[in-house]
C-alpha positions in Angstrom: 17.6 52.4 -20.9 17.5 55.2 -18.4 14.4 56.4 -16.5 14.4 60.3 -16.7 13.8 62.6 -13.7 10.4 64.2 -13.2 9.8 67.4 -15.0 11.4 70.3 -13.4 13.8 68.2 -11.2 17.5 68.3 -12.0 19.1 65.2 -13.4 21.6 64.0 -10.7 22.1 60.3 -11.7 22.9 58.5 -15.0 23.3 54.8 -15.3 23.9 52.5 -18.3 24.9 48.9 -19.1 27.9 48.2 -21.3 25.6 45.8 -23.3 21.9 45.3 -23.5 22.1 41.5 -23.8 24.4 38.9 -22.3 24.6 35.1 -22.4 24.8 33.1 -19.2 25.9 29.4 -19.0 24.2 27.3 -16.3 26.7 26.5 -13.6 29.1 29.3 -14.6 29.4 33.0 -13.8 28.9 35.9 -16.2 29.5 39.5 -15.4 28.1 42.6 -17.1 29.5 46.1 -16.2 27.2 48.9 -15.2 28.4 52.6 -15.4 27.0 55.0 -12.7 27.6 58.8 -12.8 26.8 61.3 -10.1 25.6 64.4 -12.0 24.5 66.3 -8.9 26.2 68.8 -6.7 26.4 66.7 -3.5 28.0 63.4 -2.5 25.5 60.7 -3.1 25.2 57.0 -2.1 23.5 54.4 -4.2 22.2 50.9 -3.7 21.4 48.3 -6.4 18.6 45.8 -6.9 18.1 43.3 -9.8 14.5 43.0 -11.0 13.0 40.2 -13.2 12.9 36.4 -13.3 16.7 36.2 -13.0 16.7 38.1 -9.6 17.1 34.8 -7.7 20.5 34.1 -9.4 21.8 37.6 -10.1 23.7 40.0 -7.9 25.4 43.5 -8.1 28.9 43.9 -6.7 29.3 46.0 -4.7 25.8 46.3 -3.4 26.4 50.0 -2.3 28.3 52.8 -3.9 29.2 56.4 -2.8 30.2 59.0 -5.5 31.4 62.6 -5.3 29.7 65.1 -7.6 30.8 64.6 -11.2 32.4 61.2 -10.5 31.8 58.0 -12.4 32.2 54.4 -11.2 31.6 50.9 -12.5 29.8 48.0 -10.7 29.4 44.4 -12.0 26.0 42.7 -12.5 26.8 39.0 -12.0 24.6 36.2 -13.3 25.0 32.7 -11.8 22.2 30.5 -13.3 22.1 27.1 -11.6 22.7 23.9 -13.6 19.1 22.7 -13.0 16.0 22.0 -15.1 14.1 24.7 -13.2 16.0 27.5 -15.1 14.8 27.0 -18.7 17.0 27.9 -21.7 16.1 31.1 -23.6 16.1 34.9 -23.1 14.9 36.5 -19.9 14.4 40.3 -19.5 15.9 42.0 -16.4 16.5 45.5 -15.0 18.9 46.9 -12.5 17.3 49.4 -10.1 19.8 52.1 -9.0 18.3 53.8 -5.9 19.9 57.0 -4.4 19.6 57.1 -0.6 18.7 60.8 -0.6 15.1 61.9 -0.8 15.4 64.4 -3.5 16.8 62.0 -6.2 14.8 59.5 -8.2 16.0 56.0 -9.1 16.9 54.9 -12.6 16.5 51.4 -14.1 18.8 50.3 -16.9 17.2 47.3 -18.7 18.6 44.4 -20.7 18.1 40.7 -21.5 20.1 37.6 -20.4 20.1 34.5 -22.6 20.4 31.2 -20.6 22.4 28.7 -22.7 20.9 25.2 -23.0 22.6 22.2 -21.4 21.9 18.5 -21.7 21.9 15.9 -18.9 20.1 12.6 -19.3 19.8 9.6 -16.9 18.1 6.3 -17.7 17.1 3.1 -15.9 16.1 -0.4 -17.1 13.3 -2.0 -15.1 13.7 -4.9 -14.4 17.3 -5.5 -15.2 16.6 -9.3 -15.6 13.4 -11.1 -16.9 12.4 -14.7 -17.5 9.8 -16.5 -19.5 9.1 -19.1 -22.1 8.4 -17.0 -25.2 9.6 -13.4 -24.4 11.0 -11.0 -21.8 9.4 -7.6 -21.0 11.3 -4.6 -19.7 10.7 -0.8 -19.4 13.2 2.0 -20.0 12.7 5.2 -17.9 14.5 8.3 -19.3 14.9 11.5 -17.2 15.6 14.8 -18.8 17.6 16.8 -16.2 18.6 19.5 -18.7 16.9 22.9 -19.2 15.6 22.4 -22.8 13.2 19.9 -24.5 15.1 16.8 -25.6 14.5 14.0 -28.1 16.5 10.8 -27.4 16.8 7.8 -29.7 16.4 4.2 -28.5 18.4 1.2 -29.8 19.6 -2.2 -28.5 22.5 -4.5 -28.9 21.8 -8.2 -28.6 24.5 -10.4 -27.1 23.8 -13.2 -29.6 22.3 -13.5 -33.0 19.5 -15.7 -31.8 17.8 -12.8 -29.9 15.6 -10.1 -31.4 15.0 -6.9 -29.4 12.2 -4.4 -30.2 10.9 -1.1 -28.8 7.3 0.2 -28.9 8.6 3.5 -30.2 12.0 4.5 -31.8 12.5 7.7 -29.8 11.2 9.7 -26.8 10.6 13.5 -26.6 11.0 14.7 -23.0 10.3 18.1 -21.5 12.8 19.6 -19.0 12.6 18.1 -15.5 10.3 15.3 -16.8 10.6 11.5 -17.5 9.3 9.3 -20.2 8.9 5.6 -20.6 9.3 3.0 -23.4 8.7 -0.7 -23.5 11.4 -3.2 -24.5 10.7 -6.8 -25.5 13.3 -9.6 -25.9 12.2 -12.5 -28.1 14.4 -15.6 -28.7 15.0 -17.0 -32.2 13.4 -20.3 -31.4 11.5 -22.0 -28.6 13.2 -24.2 -26.0 11.2 -27.3 -25.5 13.2 -28.9 -22.7 16.6 -28.7 -21.0 18.5 -26.1 -19.0 17.3 -22.5 -19.2 19.3 -20.2 -21.6 20.3 -16.6 -20.6 20.4 -14.0 -23.3 22.3 -10.7 -22.5 21.7 -7.4 -24.2 22.4 -3.7 -24.0 19.8 -0.9 -24.3 21.3 2.3 -25.8 19.8 5.8 -25.2 21.4 8.2 -27.7 21.4 11.9 -26.7 21.7 14.7 -29.3 24.2 17.4 -28.5 23.3 21.1 -28.4 24.4 23.2 -31.4 28.1 23.9 -31.3 28.9 21.1 -28.8 30.3 17.6 -29.2 27.7 14.8 -28.9 27.4 13.3 -25.5 28.2 9.7 -24.9 25.2 7.4 -25.1 23.7 5.9 -21.9 24.2 2.1 -21.9 21.9 -0.2 -19.9 22.8 -3.8 -19.4 20.0 -6.4 -19.1 19.3 -10.1 -19.4 16.5 -12.4 -20.4 16.4 -16.1 -19.1 14.6 -18.3 -21.6 12.9 -21.2 -19.8 12.0 -24.5 -21.3 8.3 -25.3 -22.3 8.6 -28.7 -20.7 10.1 -28.5 -17.2 13.1 -30.6 -16.4 11.2 -32.7 -13.8 8.4 -33.8 -16.2 10.2 -36.9 -17.7 11.1 -38.1 -14.2 7.5 -37.5 -13.0 6.1 -39.5 -16.0 8.5 -42.4 -15.3 7.7 -42.3 -11.6 3.9 -42.3 -12.3 4.3 -45.4 -14.6 6.2 -47.2 -11.9 3.6 -46.4 -9.3 0.8 -47.5 -11.6 2.6 -50.9 -12.3 3.2 -51.3 -8.5 -0.5 -50.7 -7.8 -1.6 -53.3 -10.4 0.9 -55.8 -9.1 -0.3 -55.2 -5.5 -3.9 -55.7 -6.6 -3.3 -59.0 -8.3 -0.7 -60.3 -5.9 -2.3 -59.4 -2.5 -5.6 -57.6 -2.5 -7.6 -59.7 -4.9 -6.7 -63.1 -3.2 -7.5 -61.6 0.1 -11.0 -60.5 -1.1 -11.8 -64.0 -2.4 -10.6 -65.6 0.8 -12.8 -63.2 2.9 -15.8 -64.2 0.7 -15.2 -67.9 1.3 -14.7 -67.5 5.0 -18.0 -65.7 5.4 -19.8 -69.1 5.1 -18.7 -70.8 8.3 -19.8 -74.2 9.8 -21.4 -72.3 12.7 -23.6 -70.4 10.3 -24.7 -73.6 8.5 -25.4 -75.4 11.8 -27.4 -72.4 13.1 -29.5 -72.3 9.9 -30.3 -76.1 10.0 -31.1 -76.3 13.7 -33.3 -73.2 14.2 -37.0 -74.3 13.9 -38.3 -70.8 13.8 -36.4 -70.1 10.6 -36.8 -73.5 8.8 -39.8 -75.2 10.5 -42.4 -74.0 8.0 -40.3 -74.8 5.0 -39.4 -78.3 6.2 -43.0 -79.1 7.1 -44.3 -78.0 3.7 -41.7 -79.9 1.9 -42.4 -83.1 4.0 -46.2 -82.9 3.6 -46.0 -82.5 -0.1 -43.5 -85.3 -0.6 -45.2 -87.6 1.9 -48.7 -87.2 0.3 -47.4 -88.1 -3.1 -45.5 -91.1 -2.0 -48.4 -92.5 0.1 -50.8 -92.3 -2.7 -48.5 -94.1 -5.0 -47.2 -96.8 -2.7 -50.4 -97.6 -0.9 -49.8 -96.0 2.5 -46.0 -96.3 2.9 -45.1 -93.3 5.2 -41.6 -92.2 4.1 -40.5 -88.6 4.9 -38.0 -86.5 2.8 -34.7 -85.2 4.2 -34.8 -81.4 4.6 -32.4 -79.3 2.5 -30.1 -77.1 4.6 -30.2 -73.3 3.9 -27.4 -70.7 4.6 -28.2 -67.4 6.2 -25.4 -64.8 6.3 -26.0 -61.8 8.5 -25.0 -58.4 6.9 -22.2 -56.7 8.6 -22.8 -53.2 10.1 -21.3 -50.2 8.3 -18.0 -49.1 9.7 -18.2 -45.8 11.7 -15.2 -43.5 11.0 -13.1 -42.6 13.9 -12.9 -39.0 15.0 -10.0 -37.1 13.3 -9.7 -39.6 10.4 -12.1 -38.1 8.0 -11.0 -35.8 5.1 -10.1 -32.2 5.8 -12.1 -29.3 4.4 -10.6 -28.0 1.1 -8.0 -25.3 1.3 -9.4 -21.8 0.6 -7.4 -19.3 -1.5 -6.6 -16.3 0.7 -4.8 -13.0 0.1 -3.9 -10.0 2.3 -2.4 -6.6 1.7 -1.1 -3.7 3.8 0.3 -0.3 3.1 2.7 1.4 5.6 3.6 5.1 5.5 6.6 6.5 7.5 8.1 9.9 7.9 11.8 10.7 7.7 13.4 10.5 11.2 12.0 9.0 14.3 11.2 5.4 14.7 10.0 2.9 12.1 6.3 2.3 11.3 4.7 -1.1 11.0 1.3 -2.6 10.3 -0.3 -6.1 10.1 -1.6 -7.6 6.9 -3.2 -10.7 8.4 -3.6 -12.6 11.7 -4.1 -16.3 11.2 -7.4 -17.4 12.9 -7.6 -20.1 15.5 -7.6 -23.8 14.4 -6.2 -22.7 10.9 -2.9 -22.4 9.1 -2.0 -20.0 6.3 0.3 -21.4 3.6 2.1 -18.4 1.9 3.1 -19.0 -1.8 3.5 -15.4 -3.1 4.8 -12.1 -1.6 5.0 -8.8 -3.6 6.5 -5.7 -2.1 6.0 -2.4 -4.0 7.9 0.9 -3.7 6.0 3.2 -6.2 7.6 6.5 -5.0 11.2 5.3 -5.2 11.8 5.9 -1.5 15.0 5.2 0.3 15.2 3.3 3.5 14.6 -0.3 4.8 11.6 -2.6 5.0 11.3 -5.8 7.0 8.6 -8.3 6.2 7.7 -10.8 9.0 5.9 -14.1 8.0 5.3 -16.1 11.1 8.8 -16.9 12.4 10.6 -15.8 9.2 11.7 -12.3 8.2 12.8 -10.7 4.9 14.9 -7.5 5.0 15.0 -5.3 1.9 16.6 -1.9 0.9 13.9 0.4 -0.6 16.4 2.1 -3.0 17.2 -1.3 -4.7 13.7 -1.9 -6.2 10.3 -0.5 -7.3 8.6 -3.9 -7.4 10.0 -7.1 -5.7 8.1 -10.4 -5.9 8.8 -13.8 -4.3 7.2 -17.1 -5.3 7.7 -20.1 -3.0 7.6 -23.7 -4.4 7.3 -25.0 -0.8 4.8 -22.7 0.9 5.7 -20.9 4.2 3.4 -22.4 6.8 2.1 -19.7 9.3 0.5 -21.3 12.3 -2.7 -20.1 14.1 -2.2 -16.9 16.0 0.8 -15.7 14.0 0.8 -12.6 11.9 2.1 -11.2 8.6 3.5 -7.7 9.3 5.6 -5.1 7.5 7.9 -2.5 9.1 9.2 0.5 7.2 12.1 2.8 8.3 12.2 5.9 5.9 15.5 7.7 5.3 14.5 9.7 2.2 11.2 10.3 0.5 11.2 9.6 -3.3 9.8 11.8 -6.0 7.2 10.2 -8.2 7.2 11.1 -11.9 4.9 14.0 -12.9 3.8 14.5 -9.3 4.7 16.6 -6.4 7.1 15.2 -3.8 5.1 13.5 -1.0 5.7 14.1 2.7 6.2 10.5 3.7 7.5 7.2 2.4 4.8 4.8 1.2 5.4 1.0 0.8 2.8 -1.7 0.0 2.8 -5.5 0.4 0.6 -8.2 -1.0 0.6 -11.8 0.3 -1.2 -14.7 -1.3 -1.7 -18.4 -0.4 -4.3 -20.8 1.0 -6.0 -21.0 4.4 -6.3 -24.6 5.7 -8.4 -26.0 8.6 -6.3 -27.9 11.3 -7.3 -31.5 11.7 -9.3 -31.8 15.0 
């Protein structure tokens, strides 16, 4: 389409495209010829500008052109759409502005449309790659559409053995260009494992991608995973039961063999000859009792025998003094109960410069912290390194290797008083969260759990 000259002005420039529409393939180069004719009577120089949404990836070669009166020349309008999800598939109108450098001539703008061809590019990730549990394993599949058109992918799975059943919460995912979508995957064994060694079940998750019209279908994305089925009864349980029975029998034998005879012997030895002699010779304790018994017995016998004065022999009594309660020695009493304690910290670090660190917990005086669980989270998918310091121990991790990393300790890590739990982050590349703008800094979080114990004084 040509823009005419103002009324009364001579037409000194004509320009037209060889075609009003053209198809451009992302990542390739497409050229469209543009014919320019100098209809004036003087030598004229022209410059070219592309207008429209495609101006960022369209150019005119050459950018300037000089023509003698009556001459015609051809320039090329070149379209180079990037292979990126930001350039959506479909038709886009454009115009090429032909601008004469002289003041008396008006520019013309031939117009057309460029159709951006669709392309397909899919990436997928299985999180976590390996799971464990008694009844089932849980995973998530994250599928990213890096193409320039909406896409629907199908989800399937291949079990490594016939004893495993794999299910999805949905059969397919529809994903917009430049976005990601998630689906849940569950692995369930054919039967429960009551005891014995854990069994590992392998599987493959398949993400099938449809091909654009006229193209061959792309190869499916295969994701390898595993599920470790654990026994309901742990392996140590039979040994623990046997050991408990042996200890119970040993305690019973110890009671009947040693403790019970010792208790009886201590009870007999409590009545000593000294205690008996002290009770019989102390007039303050037995004087009244002996006198009463003598008077009663003597009066009876005198009245019956006519004045014979025989006295009765006093009966000895035993007095056992109660023992004083034992006083516990300092430092031998029971300790206060352990208190469940948790701490968390979040560290943000920019790219370049030194690393950033922060403290999650400082153990108070006269206490120890027993760490049983540590969870490190990388929600943005940042790249770099993180160092977790627990007292005298350190853990070094690469951020690009995980989103969530958890550690559970059978034997707790004992952190003495005055020591700290810290996390240090060195950011090399800031990740891009799904459906959110790219942040300016790396962001890593840590959670630590355990028990706080008072130190014995």
